[in-house]
C-alpha positions as CSV (number, residue, x, y, z in Angstrom):
1,M,0.2,-0.2,0.0
2,A,1.2,3.5,-1.1
3,K,2.0,6.1,1.8
4,Q,-0.4,8.7,1.6
5,L,1.5,12.0,1.3
6,N,0.3,15.2,3.0
7,V,0.9,19.0,2.2
8,L,0.6,21.1,4.7
9,L,1.9,24.9,4.3
10,V,1.9,26.5,7.7
11,V,1.8,30.6,7.5
12,I,1.6,32.8,10.5
13,D,1.7,36.4,9.2
14,S,4.5,38.4,11.3
15,L,6.2,35.9,13.1
16,R,10.0,36.0,13.3
17,A,11.8,32.3,13.4
18,K,13.5,34.0,16.4
19,S,10.3,33.9,18.2
20,L,10.0,30.1,18.3
21,E,13.5,29.6,19.8
22,K,13.4,27.7,23.2
23,G,13.9,30.1,26.1
24,E,12.9,31.4,29.3
25,G,9.7,33.7,28.6
26,R,9.5,32.0,25.5
27,P,6.0,30.4,24.7
28,A,5.9,26.5,24.6
29,T,5.1,25.4,20.9
30,P,4.2,21.4,21.0
31,F,2.4,21.4,18.2
32,L,4.8,22.9,15.9
33,D,7.4,21.2,17.5
34,A,6.0,17.6,16.8
35,L,5.3,18.6,13.3
36,N,8.7,20.2,12.6
37,S,10.2,16.8,13.5
38,Q,8.0,15.3,11.1
39,S,8.5,18.0,8.1
40,I,10.8,19.8,5.8
41,A,11.3,22.8,7.4
42,F,12.5,26.1,5.5
43,T,15.1,28.0,7.6
44,R,15.7,30.5,5.2
45,A,12.4,31.8,4.2
46,Y,11.8,35.4,2.6
47,A,9.0,37.3,2.2
48,S,8.4,38.6,-1.7
49,E,6.7,41.9,-0.2
50,C,6.1,44.0,2.9
51,W,2.2,42.9,3.4
52,T,-0.2,39.8,3.2
53,L,-1.8,40.1,-0.2
54,P,1.1,39.9,-2.3
55,S,3.5,37.5,-0.3
56,H,0.7,35.0,0.0
57,M,-0.1,35.4,-3.4
58,S,3.8,34.7,-4.2
59,M,3.5,31.8,-2.1
60,F,0.4,30.2,-3.7
61,T,1.6,31.0,-7.4
62,G,5.4,30.7,-7.1
63,L,5.2,34.1,-8.9
64,L,6.5,37.7,-7.9
65,P,4.4,40.2,-6.9
66,S,5.4,42.2,-10.1
67,Q,3.9,38.8,-12.2
68,H,0.5,38.0,-10.1
69,Q,-0.3,41.8,-9.7
70,A,-1.8,41.1,-6.4
71,H,-1.9,44.4,-4.5
72,F,-3.1,47.6,-3.4
73,Q,-3.8,48.8,-6.5
74,A,-5.6,45.7,-7.7
75,M,-6.8,44.1,-4.4
76,S,-7.6,40.9,-6.2
77,Y,-5.8,38.0,-8.3
78,Q,-6.4,38.4,-11.6
79,K,-3.9,36.1,-13.7
80,Q,-4.8,32.5,-15.1
81,D,-1.6,31.0,-13.5
82,P,-3.2,28.6,-11.2
83,T,-2.5,28.5,-7.7
84,I,-0.9,26.0,-5.3
85,A,-4.5,24.9,-4.1
86,E,-5.5,24.4,-7.8
87,H,-2.9,22.1,-8.5
88,L,-3.1,20.0,-5.6
89,A,-7.0,19.8,-6.1
90,A,-6.4,19.2,-9.6
91,H,-4.6,15.6,-8.2
92,G,-6.7,14.6,-5.8
93,Y,-5.6,16.3,-2.6
94,R,-8.6,18.1,-0.5
95,T,-7.4,21.6,-0.2
96,E,-8.4,23.9,2.7
97,I,-7.5,27.2,4.2
98,I,-7.8,27.9,8.0
99,S,-7.8,31.6,8.6
100,R,-8.8,34.4,11.0
101,N,-7.0,36.9,8.4
102,H,-9.7,39.2,6.3
103,V,-7.4,38.6,3.3
104,F,-8.7,35.1,2.9
105,D,-12.5,35.3,3.9
106,G,-13.5,35.0,0.2
107,T,-14.1,38.9,-0.8
108,I,-10.7,39.8,-2.3
109,P,-11.8,37.6,-6.0
110,G,-9.1,35.3,-6.4
111,V,-7.2,34.9,-3.8
112,T,-8.9,31.7,-2.2
113,R,-8.9,30.1,-5.7
114,G,-9.0,26.3,-5.8
115,F,-9.2,26.1,-1.8
116,Q,-12.2,23.6,-1.7
117,F,-12.8,25.0,1.8
118,N,-12.3,27.8,3.4
119,T,-12.7,27.7,7.7
120,R,-12.5,31.0,9.2
121,P,-12.0,30.3,13.2
122,L,-13.9,32.5,15.4
123,S,-15.3,34.2,12.8
124,T,-18.8,34.8,14.3
125,L,-17.7,36.9,16.9
126,S,-18.4,40.3,17.0
127,P,-15.4,42.7,17.3
128,L,-16.8,43.6,21.3
129,H,-17.3,39.5,21.9
130,P,-15.4,39.3,25.2
131,L,-13.3,36.4,23.6
132,G,-12.2,38.4,20.9
133,L,-11.2,41.0,22.8
134,F,-9.1,38.8,24.7
135,L,-7.2,37.3,21.8
136,A,-6.7,40.9,20.7
137,A,-5.3,41.8,24.1
138,T,-2.4,38.4,23.6
139,K,-0.9,40.0,20.4
140,P,2.2,41.3,21.2
141,R,1.7,44.4,19.0
142,S,-1.7,45.0,20.5
143,R,-0.1,44.9,24.1
144,R,2.7,47.5,22.5
145,L,0.2,49.8,21.2
146,M,-1.7,49.6,24.4
147,R,1.6,50.6,26.7
148,E,2.5,53.3,24.2
149,T,-0.8,55.2,23.9
150,G,-1.5,54.2,27.7
151,F,-4.9,52.9,26.5
152,F,-6.2,50.6,28.8
153,I,-2.7,50.5,30.6
154,H,-4.0,49.0,33.9
155,F,-5.2,45.9,32.1
156,I,-1.8,44.8,30.5
């Protein structure tokens, strides 16, 4: 019996590899550690652009932003070049994107092309839902902004 192969592209927006190094004060990442032990990890990966849409479309298409043209002016992916999701789906793989990022909610044309499923964890929460507020406050960027502005300083 042939071994079933899986393709899992884990992309964590705005995360430096150094943040995952073991050490005092660093978060435990048992899932990522286990996944790394069974995977090919790219230790020298570079973003093709400084923001989500063009960087992800470069990963999804293998094209540079100047080629796929998904950027602020277009706010879409309109080229006919296939995405990795389309390639994989054509070869019998189940394709799914799981994201909380609004870029992948299906409103930007072409960005999720080829993904058979689009799962949006916590997407039904309102912006003022306590869990949503808690999750936002746990982000280092949010805590830094609160600290710098003095907004809710007593809560962080």
